[in-house]
N, C-alpha and C positions, 0 to 999 in steps of 0.2 A: 401744842396742838397735835392731835393724832388724826390721821386720815385712814379710813377703812374702805376697802374695795371688795365687794362681794361678787361671787360668781357661782353658777351651777344650778340656778333655778330652772323651771320649765314645766311642761305638761307630762304627766305620767299616769298610767292606768292604775287602778286599785291593785294593791299587792306588789307594785313595782318599787324601784329604788331610785334615789337621787343622792348626789353628794354635793354639799355646799362648801365653798371655801371663802375665807375672808383674810385678806392680807392687810396688816397694819403698818403704817409708816409714820415718821415724824418723831416726836418726843416720847419714846417708848420707855416707860418705867420698867425696871427689871422685875419688880414685884407687882403683879397685876392679875386681873381676872378677865378672861374673854368668854364670850358666850353668844347664844342665839336666843332671840325672842321672836314671837310671831303675832301677827294681828290679822284676824279675819274681818271681813266687812261687817260693820256695825258692832264690833266687839273691841274690848280693850286689848292692849299689847300685853302678852303673857310670856312668862319665862318658858323656854324649851329646855335649855341645858347651859351650864357654865363650867368652865375649867380654869382653875387658878394656875399661876406660874409654877407652883409646887406639885401640880398634878391632881389636886383635889377636885372631884367632879360632883356635880349636882344635876339631877334630871327632874323634870316634871313627871308626875305619876303617869300621865297620859302617853308618854313616849318611852317609858322604861321598857327595856327588852326589845325595842324596835329601832331606836336611834342610838348612835354612838358619837360622842364628841371626842376630839383629839386635837393636839396642837403640836406645832414644830416651833420651838422657841428660837431656833437659829434663823428661821424665816419669818418670825412674828406672824405666823399664820395659824388660824383655827379652822377646823373642819367639822362638818356634821354629816355623818353617813346616816341616811334615812332609808330604812327597809320596811317592808310590809306596810306601805303607805295606804292610808285610808282617805276617803273623801273629806272627812273632818280635819285632816291635816292641811287642807287648802288654806293658804294665807300668804301674806307678805312676810318674809323672814328677814329679820334685821340682825346684823352683827353688832356686838356691843363690846367696848373695851373700857376698863376702869382701873386706874392705878389703885392699889390696895390702900394707900394713904389718902385717897381722895374720895369724896362722895359724888363727884361729877363724872358721869359717863360720857363716852363718845359713841356715836351711832353711825352705822353705814347707811347707804341710801335705800337699802331693801331690795330683795329679789323675790319675784313671784313664784310660788309653788302651787300648782294646780293638780289635784288628783281627781281624775274623771275618766269614765269609760266613753 
C-alpha cells in the first residue's frame, strides 16, 4: 500500500501562483510514475502532469508553459508549481502514484485550488 498526502491548495487571484506538494509513504517501488490530475465540478478527472522516476515528464496541453512538475526521489515527493493561474484551473487536484510494473494507481485525498478575483 502507498499513502499520499497532499498540501498547498488554496484561493488565488487570476495570474497568481501556487505550489502543490505530495509526499508518498509505504511500499514505494523504485520504478514509478507520480503525477497530478484535476477534477472540476461536473467534469471528469483529467491529467495535469506526470513525472517518472527516470525524470520523463508529460503535461496536458492546457498547462504547458504555465505549470512545472518536479520530484525529489529521496523524499518520495512530487511538486506542481502552478504559475499564471486562470479561473479554468479551478478544480480539486489529486496526487497519483503508480508503480511502472502495475496498472493500479494510488490516489491522494485531493486538494482544492480556486482561482478567482
